[in-house]
N, C-alpha and C positions, 0 to 999 in steps of 0.2 A: 504493499499500500504505499509506504514512504517513497518507494522508488517511483510509482506512477505519480505521486504529488510533486516530486522533484521534477519529473519530466514535463508535468503540466506547468509548473511554475516557471521553469526555463523557457518553456515555448511561450507562455504568455508574456514574460518579460522581455524576451528577444523581439516578439512581434509587436509589442507596444513601441520598443526603441527603433525598431526598423521602419515602422509606420511614421513616427516622429521624424526621422531622418528624411525620409521620402517627402513628407509635407515641408519641412524645412528647406528642402532644395527646390521643390516645385512652387510652393504657395508663398513662402515667406519674401522672396527678393521683391524688390520695389517694382511696381508696374506688372507684376505676374497676373494673368488672367485665368490662372488655373483655379477650377471650382473645388475647394477643399470642404465646403459645407458638409456634404454627407459624411466624409470621414470625421471631422470635428464634432459633428452632431452624434455620431455612432461613439465615439470615445467619451464624450460628455456623459451620453446615457449609460455606457459601461461603468464609468466612474461612480454614477449615482446610484446604480443598482448594486454594485459591489460594495459601496460604502454602507447602504442600507442593510444588506446582507451581512457584511462584517460587524456591524454595530449590534444586530440581533445576536449574532454568533458569540461575539464577546461579552454582551450583557446577560444573555439567557442561556444560550445552548451549552457554552462550556461550563465545566466543574469549578467550584471554588478552589483556590490554590491551597495546599496543605498548611503552610506557615502563615500566609498573609490573608487568607480568607478571600473576601470579594475586592479587597483594595487592589489586588494585582491586576484587575481587569483594565487599568489604564495603559497597561503595556501595549494593547491592541491598536492604540493610537500614538503613544510615546515613541515605541520602538520603530514603526514605519517612518514616523517623521524624522528620526535621526538617520535612518538609512537614507531617505531622500536626500537629507542635507548633505550627508557626506558624499552621495552620488554626484550632486550637483556641483559640490566644490571640487571634486576629483575633475570634472569636467573643465571647471574654471582653470584649474591648476594646468591641465593639459593645454588648454587654449592659450594660457599665458606663455608657456614654453614654445608652443608652435608659433606664436606671434613674433618672438624675439628672433626665431630662425628665418621665418619667412613672413613678412608684414602682410596682412590681409584684413581688410574692414570687416569681412564675415567673421573671421576668427575673433577679432577685438569685440564685435557685436555679441557673439555667442558667449565670450568670457563675461562680459558685463551682465548678460541675462542670468548665466549660470550663478554668479556671485550673489546677485539679488534673490533669486529663488531659493538658493541655499541658505542664505541668511534668514529668509522667511521660515523655511522649515526647521532650521536650527533653533531659532528663538522660539518657535511653538513647541518644539520638542523639549527645551529647556525649562519652559515654564510648566509644562505637563510633568517634568520630572520633580519640580520644585513641589508641585501640588502631591505628587506621590510621596515625597520625602516627609511630609508633615505627619501623616499617621504611621509610617514605617520607621522614620528616624527620630520623630519628635519635634523636628524643626523643618522649615521650609527651604533653608539653605545651610549647607555645610560645606568647608572648605576642602571637600573631599577631591582627590587627585582627578577623578573623572570629570566632575563638575567644574572644577578650576580651570582645567585644560580646555574644556568646551567653552567656557565663558571667555577665556583670553582669545581662543580662535576665532569667535564670534565678534569680539571687539576689533580684531585686526580686520575682519572684512567689512565692518562698519567704516573703519578707516579707508579701506579700498574704495568702497563706494562713495565716500565723502571726496576722496581725491578725484574721482571722475567728475564730480560736480564743480570742483574749484579750478581745474586746469582748462582753459578754453581752447588751446591749440590741440586739435584732433590727434597729430602725430605724437606729440610729447605725452598727452594723455595716454594713449595707447601704451608706449613703451615704459612711462612710470608706473602705471597701474599693472602692467605684466610683471614687472619686478616685484611690486608689493604682493600681488597674487601668489607669485612663487614662494615668497618668504612666508606668507599666511599659510599657504598649502602645506608647508614642512611640519606644522603642527598637527596635521591629520594622523600620522601614525602614533603620535603621543597620546592623542585623545583615544584612539582604539585600543592602544596597548596599556593604557593607564592602569587599568583594573588588574592587570597581570603583572606589571612591573612594580607596583606599590600595593601595600595593605590598604585596601580600600572599603569604605561603607557600601559602595556600589557593587552589585553583584557581578560576577564574571559572566562573559557572553554564554547563553545557553546554546544547545545544538537539539536538532530534532530527536536525538537519542536520549536527552535528559528531560525531555518535555513531554506532556500527555499529548497524545495524537490529535485529539479534539482541539487542544489549544493551538498546535501547530497549525491545522487547518485554518482556524479562525484567523491566526496571525497572518498566514499567506494571503487569505482573501483581502485582509486590510492593507496588506502590502501591495497587492496588485491594483488595489483602488488608488493608493498613493502614488504608485509609479505612473499611472495613467494620468494622474492630476499634474504630476512633475513635467510630464511631456507636453501636456497642454499649456502649462503655465510658461514652459521654456519657448514653445512654439510662438505664442502671443507676444511675449516679451522680446524674443529675438527679432520678430518681425518689425516691431516698434523701433528697437534699437538700430536695425539695419537701415530703416527709413531715415531715422535721425542722422546716422553716420553718412548716408548718400547725400543728404540735404547740406550737410556741413562742408563736404568736400567738393560740392559741385562748383563748377566754374560760374564766376559772376555772371557772364553772358547767357548762361543756362538758367538763371533764376529769374522768376517773374519780377517785374518792377511796376512800382505805381506812379512812376514819373511820367508825365504826358510828354509826347513829342513836340517839338517846336513847329509851329505851322510853317515857318519859313524853309524848315528842312524836309517837309513833305513834298515829294515830287507829283 
């Protein structure tokens, strides 16, 4: 059964990512006439259905956890949010490296989009973790290695997004933000390994072999929904970023003007 679930999970994940890449190439570029509505509507509908199903499974269908009781159920939204945050920030890290090797406005636009979406999911997951911490640890916040490393990483990405707002020159902004993105991304392995490297309040990562099968299925369903949402968010934000970048670097003669022509110059 676990093998079947893993195959379905892998297929669903790869399919969502492949569809996102396809739409990013066909639909996102400025001036594209590609009709992406059917695919976007289908992805949105799938995300809504999976979110509803995953919420029911997490709140009703799965059994209570042996030690934490019903409190643990927040993992069905907390864990997928953190997974999506790390995935988006890995995309940002890769785009930042790629831009320094070969400058491309598409790469820069995707880096900007991934950073913002990763920051969104990461902040959401960190808040959920704090809510979880109150009944389990007795406090909303503890300077636990995992929490501290994650908070520091999110602050660095806040700096990344702030840098992109303050630098007006597109080329300088792209280069400087790529450097900051690479420096910020170095913290990701520390976040991931922190619970193994240091004695921590935060539990070590679980595996399907150490979790009840019903819990694994509910977590997978919520993860699928979160992945589809991540792809949708990235697509829309990438399209906006790409259009903004194209407008910034367009030649002055190609931009519309409100200046009226001098009648004497009209032939």
